[in-house]
N, C-alpha and C positions, 0 to 999 in steps of 0.2 A: 556579547549578549546571545542568549540561546535563540534558536530559530525553529520553525516548524518546517520540516522537509518532507519530500515525498519522492520515492523511486518507483517507477512503473515500467515494466517490460511491455512492449506493444508492437503491433504490426505496423507497416507503413501506412495502412488505411485506418489506423486508430483503434484497433481492437486489442483488448487485453486478455480476452478469453473467448472461446467459441460458445455456441448455444448448447443448452442441455447439460450444464455442469452437474455432476453427480459423483457419488463415492468412487465409482470405477473409472471416471473421467473428470478429474478435478478441474481441468482447464477447458472442459467442454469438447464437443465434437469437432474433429478436423484440425485440432491444434497440436496434440502430442507434445513434443519437446521443441517445436519450431521457434517459440518465443524465448526460450531459455537455454538453447544450445550453448550460447556463449558462456554461461555459468559453468557448464560441465565439460565442454570440449576445449575451451580456451581459458581455463582458470588463471593460468600464469599471465596471460595477456590482458586480463581484466581484473587483476588483483586489487587495484585501488577501488574500483567500483564495487566489487564484491564486499570489501571491508566496510565501505560506506553504508551498505545496506543495513548493517546491524550495529552501527556505532552510536545510536541514540540512547538517551537515558530512559525513555519510555516510548511505547508504540501504541497506535490506534489502528484497529481494523474492523471491517464489517463482519457480520455473522457469516456471510457467504464465504469469506476467506477462512474462517475458523472451522466451519462445519458444512456438510452438504445438506443437513436437515433443516426443516422449517417447523414452525409451531412449537409445541412443548419440547423441552430439551431431552435428548437421550443422554442420561448422565454417565453412560459408559464411554461416550465420545469425549476424547481429550485433545483433539486437534489432529492435523495431518502429519505431525513432525515426530511422533514417537515420544518416548519418556523424557527426552531432553531436547526441547525446541531450541532453535538457534538464537533466540532473542536475549536470554540471560538478563532480563529486565522486566518491569511491569508492562503488561499488554492489556489495553482496554478495548473490549469487544462490544461493538454497538449491537443491541438486540432489543426486541420488544418483550422478551420473556426473561424474568428474573432467574438468576442462578448464583449459587455461592461461588466465591473465588476459588480458583483451582491452582494449586501450587505444584510445579513440575520440577524435575531435576535441573540443576545448573543455574537456578536463580530466576527462571521465568515464572511469573505468576499471572494468570489470566483473570481479569476482573470484568464482570459483565455489567454493562451500563445501559439502563433503560431510559435515560433522560436526554438522549440526543447528542449532537456533535459538540455543543457548547459545554455540557457537563463532562463529556469524555475529555475534551481538551483541557478544561480546568483541572481535572484530576491528573491527567498525564503531565501537565506542566508542574504541578505540585510534586509529583513523584520524581520527575526528571531533575528538579533543582536547576542548576546552571547548564545542564546538558540539553541537547536538542530533543525535540519530540518528532517522531517519524510517523507519517500516515502511511501505513503499510498496504492498504488496498481493501477490497478490490475497487474496480472502476466506479461503481455507484457511490461508494464512500468517498473516494477522492473527489468525485464531482460535487458532492455536497460541501466539502471543505473549500474547494475552489470557488464555488458559487457564493459562499459566505465570506470570501476574502480572507481565509484563515491559513493559507499556505504561503511561506516566505520563499522557499526554493523548490523548484520542480526539476527532477532529474529523470529524463526519458531515455530508455534503452530500446532503440528501434531496431527490430529484426527485419532482414530483407525478405519479407513475405507479405502477401495480401491474403487476408482471411475472408473478407467479403461479408461476414455476418458474425454476430455474437454480442459481447458486452463491450460497448465503446466508451472510450475516454472522451471527456468534454461534453457529453450530452447534458443539456440543461444549464450549461455555463455561459453566461453572457460575455460581452466584450471584456477581455482581460489583456492587459499589456504585459509582455514578457521581455526581459533583457537577457540576451544570450551571454553567459559568462564563462562558458567552456564547451568544447566539442572535441571528440576523439573517436576514432573508429578502428575496428579490426575487421576481419573477414566476415564475422557473424553478427556484428552489432555496430550501431552508431550511438555513442553516448552524447547526449546534449543536455547541458545544465543551464537552467534559466532562473533568474531572479524574477519573482512575481511582483509586479508593480501594483501597490494598493491604490485604488481610485481616490482622488481628492474629492471630499464632500463638496457639493455645489453650494455656492454662497446663498445665504438666506435672502 
């Protein structure tokens, strides 16, 4: 059965990006490559985790992950990834502003969803078929899905750094039980995989 998964690179103190994210600093001030060095400096040692990042049949992300802009769309902006993004599948971007779907090289198609997380997940599941749906980020989007109980498997990639401020994972998320189903580390990262336990509804 397909699952809703989520991979997030984060600091030990829970931040996935620094403050003031913008076009010339997509991860914000004070972050640089500190959260993602394991992807570029140790790709062989983290090959399984890197492959898992893009193995889903459809993806969901927030507007802040797709674009540094706010308000009306700059239609010249087609994402951070160049002409061929790494997803090679449908990507549903949460936004308050309508935009026509954007087809890129390699099979990635960005669809812009104004109806919130439930609409995005319904459309992503329909597109993914029997494959998993991945919540790609950023933190605010992941927090919405966690708070709504819509993530089945959470994969955290914890870099050995303290950022102190920025965009934090788990903000606004109430008590959630996690079952650790895997852990592995290299010099630059600790990979921890959790099953998210859905709460049992209280008896009437």
